[in-house]
Structure formats: structure tokens, C-alpha cells
C-alpha positions, 0 to 999 in steps of 0.5 A: 656423804662426801668421800675423796678417793686416794687419787683426789687426795693426792691431787689436792696436795700436789696441785693445790686443788682437786675436781669433784664430779659429785658433791651434792645430788641433783635434788639438792641442787634444785632446792638450792636454786630455789633458795638463791631465788629467795635470798637474791629477792630479799627473802631471808626465811630465818629473819636474819640478814646475811652478813654481806648482801651485795646484790638484790633483785630490782635494786642492783645492776643485773649485769653484775655478778651477784654475791651474798656472804653467809647466806646460811644465816638467812636460809635453812636450805643453804645452812643444811648444805654449808653446815654438813659434817662430812664436808668438815671432816673431809676438809679437816683431813686434807688440811691436817686440822683437828676440826673445821669451822665455817669462816664464810659462805658465798652464794654466787650468781654470775649472769650471762655477760657478767664481768671477771673477778681478779685472780688472788690467793684467799689466805692473803686476806686472812691476817685477822685470825690465826692460823690464817688459812682456809680450804674452799669447797666450791659447788656448781649449781649449773652445768658449767663450761669454760665460757660460763666464766667458771673459776680457774685454778693454777696448778701447783700455785699453792707452793708459790711465794705468798702474795699480798692483796693487790689490784682490782678484784671486781671487773679488772681490766686484766683479771689474771694480771696479779697471778701472771706477775707472781708466776714470773717471779717463780719462773713458771709458765702457769697451767690454768685449769677451769672448773668444768663440771656438771651441776652438783660437782665442783672442786676443793682448793687450798687457801694459797692456790691462785684462782679467779674467773673470766667474763661469762661469755656463754648462754647460761648463768653460773651459780655456785655455793662456796664454803670457806672453811678454817680450823676449829682452833682458830683465834682472832688476832686483836691488833688487826681487827681494824685492818683485816676484818673491817666493820662486819666480822670484827663485831663478832669478837667477844670483849677481852677474848680472842675466841671465835663465837660459834654462833657466827663461826660454827664448828661443823666437824671435830675429831672428838665428835663435837659440832655446833648445834644448829636449829633445823 
């Protein structure tokens, strides 16, 4: 069961993130690695293809970062982690929410030599639901060093002014450029903290915390499973379907309703004990 110490909780609120030595056990790490082998080879055991499949073995450039979004829909081993109630409880308590839903998961595999991902604030992309904020749990499936192109977090940046999406996200020439621009507006010399943890460890970060990652210049790949969580009380913002959700997530809107469909945005913990049932 995931539990945060008082020190970790205070760090999250003060810094916009907290680092975690242990989120899942090593046997669970190995199960997830095998699941990654399956999904990136096009094997989806549930019969459901994840919402975004951005890399497949034998079809895609092996030098690019591999990403699949909502892998929990296609693989039960991944679902068993993403849908954990204790993760939902911890996030809800940090964010002062009545409960937690899955907005999206990311299965990320950054091979040796893979290029950078641009710095951004997650909440800047979330105009399509309200309240438009998330909290992210990032789980390392490998021992991670700074040179592996690990995620970098900027201390205290969740208190900076809110940005709008800008610049290239995949393999930009300067992956820190947008963050540096906003740091200058704040008059701040940014303190960049790389997530350096052993397999099974990771981090929690606020949706307004600036983060990105550099090129993997190490000798090992960097795999991670990411849970982007939102409040159990979120609703679609109908007038922004065409702007924010695009062709993927707008299709999950119920006709004439702003309600979030639990089949696609499951509630993993709520203070009254309710959670979306999921077949095991």
C-alpha cells in the first residue's frame, strides 16, 4: 500500500513534487516489463486497443521514444497497477479531492539515444474538462540515472504563472526553452531536479509543475508507467471539445451530457468507498 510520510507530503505542497523510493515491489516491476513487451508488439490481451498507440515493434523508428496511452485498457497487468485504490487515495488527499479518476495512463519506453521531450505544465493542456487539473504518479521500471533521459522537475514551479502550450514537444532543439522563458518572467533561477530512483520508485507531481526530459545518453533504456489522475467530480467542457480533446477523448462524451463515462475515466478511489468495478 502506498503511504506518504509527513516529509513527503510537505515536499509535494512546497516543491510541487515529491520523490518516492518505493511505489511498487520488484516482482511487480518484472510483470510490467513483460506487459510492455506485449503492448509494444501489438499484443493487447483484453482485445481492446489503447487510445493512443504511438510506437510498435517492426513498424516504428527504433530511435524514437515509445509511448502508448491508456494501456490499462489493453493489458490486465497494467490495469492492476493503474487502477489501484491506494494510488487514488494518496492523490485525492494531496489534491484535496473527494475522489480520484484516471484521466490517462502513459506507458513510456525511452531507448538509448532517444531524444528529448519538451518542458511543459500538464494542466496547460486540460481545457476540455473542469476542474482542469491533474496529479501525476510516475513509476520507474528500470534503475534510473540522470543520463538515462529521466524526467526533470522544477522545484516550486507549480506556483509560477500558468502557461499556454507552446513549442515542439517531441525532440525539440532546446527542450528546456519554454520553462526558461517562464522562469525569467518569474525572475527565478530554476532549480531542476532529475528523478533518479531505483526500479519501482518514482515521483508524484502537481499538474502545474514544469517538467520535461533530455536525451537518453546512458547505456540502458528508461521505461516508466505513468498515471495522470483527476478529481472524481470532473465534467466535460462541451464548448471546448473541438479544441482540447481532439478526435480521441471527445468521442467518450455522452450525448447531451457533461458526465465522464466511467468505462473510460474510471473512479479508482472515493471517500465514500465507491470505485468503478473492473473485471479481473
